[in-house]
C-alpha positions in Angstrom: -30.8 9.3 5.4 -32.1 5.8 6.4 -32.3 3.2 3.7 -36.0 2.6 4.3 -38.7 4.2 6.5 -39.6 2.2 9.6 -41.8 -0.8 8.5 -44.8 -2.1 10.3 -45.3 -5.7 11.3 -47.4 -6.6 8.2 -45.0 -5.0 5.8 -42.1 -6.8 7.5 -43.8 -10.2 7.2 -44.6 -9.6 3.5 -41.0 -8.5 2.7 -39.6 -11.4 4.8 -41.8 -13.9 3.0 -40.8 -12.6 -0.4 -37.1 -12.6 0.5 -37.3 -16.2 1.8 -39.1 -17.7 -1.1 -36.9 -15.9 -3.6 -34.0 -17.8 -2.1 -35.6 -21.2 -1.3 -38.0 -21.6 -4.2 -36.6 -19.5 -7.0 -38.5 -21.4 -9.7 -41.8 -20.2 -8.3 -40.8 -16.6 -7.6 -42.2 -13.9 -7.9 -45.2 -15.0 -5.9 -48.9 -14.8 -6.5 -51.1 -13.2 -3.9 -52.3 -16.6 -2.6 -48.8 -18.0 -2.5 -47.6 -14.9 -0.6 -50.4 -15.1 1.9 -49.5 -18.8 2.6 -45.9 -17.8 3.0 -46.7 -15.0 5.4 -48.9 -17.3 7.6 -46.7 -20.4 7.8 -46.9 -22.1 11.1 -43.2 -22.9 11.2 -40.1 -20.7 11.0 -42.1 -17.6 11.9 -42.1 -15.6 15.1 -44.8 -14.6 15.7 -47.1 -16.8 13.7 -49.7 -14.7 11.9 -53.1 -15.0 10.3 -53.0 -12.2 7.8 -55.9 -11.6 5.5 -55.7 -11.0 1.8 -56.7 -7.4 2.4 -53.9 -6.8 4.9 -51.3 -8.4 2.5 -52.5 -6.5 -0.5 -52.6 -3.1 1.3 -49.1 -3.7 2.7 -47.9 -4.6 -0.9 -49.4 -1.3 -2.2 -47.7 0.7 0.6 -44.4 -0.9 -0.1 -44.8 -0.4 -3.9 -45.1 3.3 -3.3 -41.8 3.3 -1.6 -40.3 1.1 -4.4 -39.7 -1.8 -2.0 -42.0 -4.2 -3.9 -42.8 -4.6 -7.6 -45.9 -6.0 -9.3 -45.7 -7.9 -12.5 -48.3 -9.4 -14.7 -47.5 -13.0 -15.2 -48.9 -15.2 -18.0 -51.9 -16.0 -15.9 -51.6 -14.3 -12.5 -50.4 -11.1 -10.9 -47.1 -11.7 -9.1 -45.0 -9.7 -6.6 -41.3 -9.4 -5.8 -39.2 -7.5 -3.4 -36.9 -4.7 -4.3 -34.6 -4.5 -1.3 -31.4 -5.9 -2.8 -30.0 -2.5 -3.8 -31.6 -0.5 -1.0 -30.0 -2.7 1.7 -26.9 -3.8 -0.4 -28.0 -7.4 0.0 -25.2 -9.9 -1.0 -26.3 -13.6 -0.6 -25.0 -13.8 3.0 -26.5 -10.5 4.0 -29.8 -11.4 2.4 -30.0 -14.7 4.3 -29.3 -13.1 7.7 -31.8 -10.2 7.1 -34.4 -12.7 6.0 -34.1 -14.7 9.2 -34.0 -11.7 11.5 -37.1 -10.2 9.8 -39.1 -13.5 9.9 -38.0 -14.8 13.3 -36.8 -12.0 15.5 -33.7 -11.9 17.7 -31.2 -14.7 17.1 -27.7 -15.8 17.9 -25.0 -16.2 15.2 -25.2 -19.9 15.8 -28.9 -20.0 15.2 -28.6 -17.9 12.1 -25.9 -20.2 10.7 -28.0 -23.4 11.1 -31.3 -21.8 9.9 -29.7 -20.1 6.8 -28.5 -23.3 5.3 -31.2 -23.5 2.6 -30.6 -19.8 1.6 -26.8 -19.5 2.0 -24.4 -22.0 3.4 -22.0 -20.2 5.8 -18.6 -21.8 6.0 -18.2 -20.9 9.7 -19.6 -19.0 12.6 -17.0 -16.4 12.0 -18.5 -15.7 8.6 -21.9 -15.1 10.1 -20.4 -12.7 12.6 -18.6 -10.9 9.9 -21.9 -10.6 8.0 -23.6 -9.2 11.1 -20.8 -6.7 11.6 -21.2 -5.5 8.0 -24.9 -5.0 8.5 -24.4 -3.2 11.8 -21.8 -0.6 10.6 -20.9 2.3 12.8 -23.1 2.9 15.8 -24.2 6.4 14.6 -24.9 5.3 11.0 -28.5 5.8 10.0 -28.1 3.0 7.5 -27.5 0.5 10.3 -29.7 -2.6 9.7 -28.9 -4.7 12.8 -27.8 -4.4 16.4 -26.3 -6.7 19.0 -28.2 -7.2 22.2 -26.5 -7.5 25.6 -25.6 -11.1 26.4 -27.8 -12.8 29.0 -26.5 -14.8 32.0 -25.2 -18.2 31.0 -25.5 -17.4 27.2 -22.5 -18.3 25.0 -23.5 -15.9 22.2 -25.2 -12.6 21.9 -28.5 -12.2 20.1 -28.9 -9.8 17.2 -32.0 -7.9 16.1 -32.9 -6.0 12.9 -33.6 -2.2 13.1 -36.0 -1.8 10.1 -39.3 -2.1 12.0 -41.5 0.2 14.0 -40.9 -1.7 17.2 -39.2 0.3 20.0 -35.6 -1.0 19.9 -34.7 1.1 22.9 -37.3 -0.8 25.0 -35.9 -4.2 23.7 -32.4 -3.1 24.7 -33.6 -2.0 28.1 -35.4 -5.3 28.7 -32.2 -7.2 27.8 -29.9 -5.1 30.0 -31.1 -6.3 33.4 -30.6 -9.9 32.4 -27.1 -9.1 31.1 -26.2 -7.4 34.4 -27.6 -10.2 36.6 -25.0 -12.4 38.3 -24.4 -15.7 36.7 -25.5 -18.8 38.7 -22.7 -20.7 40.4 -21.3 -23.6 38.4 -22.5 -26.9 39.7 -20.0 -29.1 41.5 -18.8 -32.3 39.9 -20.9 -34.3 42.4 -24.1 -32.4 41.5 -24.1 -33.3 37.9 -22.2 -35.6 35.5 -23.6 -34.0 32.3 -20.9 -32.5 30.0 -21.1 -28.7 29.6 -22.9 -27.3 26.5 -19.6 -26.1 25.1 -18.2 -29.5 25.1 -21.2 -31.0 23.4 -21.0 -28.3 20.7 -17.3 -29.0 20.1 -17.9 -32.7 19.4 -20.9 -32.2 17.2 -20.2 -33.1 13.6 -23.5 -32.5 12.0 -26.9 -30.8 12.4 -28.8 -31.6 15.5 -32.2 -33.3 15.5 -33.9 -30.0 15.9 -32.0 -28.4 13.0 -32.9 -31.4 10.8 -36.5 -31.0 11.8 -36.5 -27.3 11.0 -35.0 -28.1 7.6 -37.7 -30.7 7.0 -40.4 -28.2 8.0 -38.9 -25.6 5.6 -39.2 -28.1 2.8 -42.8 -28.9 3.6 -43.6 -25.2 3.8 -42.0 -24.6 0.4 -44.0 -27.6 -1.0 -47.2 -26.0 0.3 -46.3 -22.8 -1.4 -45.7 -24.6 -4.6 -49.1 -26.4 -4.4 -50.8 -23.0 -3.9 -49.1 -21.6 -7.0 -50.1 -24.7 -9.0 -53.7 -24.4 -7.7 -53.7 -20.7 -8.9 -52.5 -21.7 -12.3 -55.1 -24.5 -12.5 -57.9 -22.1 -11.6 -56.7 -19.7 -14.3 -56.6 -22.5 -16.9 -60.1 -23.6 -16.0 -61.4 -20.0 -16.3 -59.7 -19.6 -19.7 -61.1 -22.9 -20.9 -64.6 -22.0 -19.8 -64.3 -18.6 -21.5 -63.0 -20.2 -24.7 -65.8 -22.9 -24.7 -68.4 -20.1 -24.2 -67.1 -18.1 -27.1 -67.0 -21.2 -29.4 -70.5 -22.0 -28.4 -71.7 -18.5 -29.2 -70.0 -18.7 -32.6 
């Protein structure tokens, strides 16, 4: 029996946002509705970028709650939500980081997952990422399989991986990737045609994150700050409401 029913795009975005914020901003987790909407609709580190409404997010949360995939708790001043996938998907810290990225950003290579997971789980090596992916994949005929490897495209150094928990037609994605994988690779340029070092050589001498990776990390931090501001704004609104109610009662007395 599969670990979850196939999840639609809104449900996946909601769960991905909850998973991400649990790992990157634990002090502000579980999330209020407003904070969750902001996390779902971030302009960075999301593929695709969405503009979900409060109604769409709340309805998705209710559907997920019926399947015991989310949980609602009444905080001191606001209703908050959390994910309940850890046991269902057997999510250790490395598995959780990988699944979060695949759900939020789609197909990715092990190298991309390693660099993007840094704020959720620091993988010691590319091999550790590949081992995590293999554990999530399991046997090919296993209904609990959570991820799958796509065929390698021409000129690619690493295969991309996809998650299998959504309603998207995975068969169609595999078929679309197959022709690219079967296409003949372009001939290597002669030494006279280019003096640029191959990508493998550049990667082998890299001793730190690239400028793009540093930018993505900075964008993550800004997004988390925005989420925190939304949470604080919710709390301030609640305090104002409570204060107005108290002042009204005292005035009546």
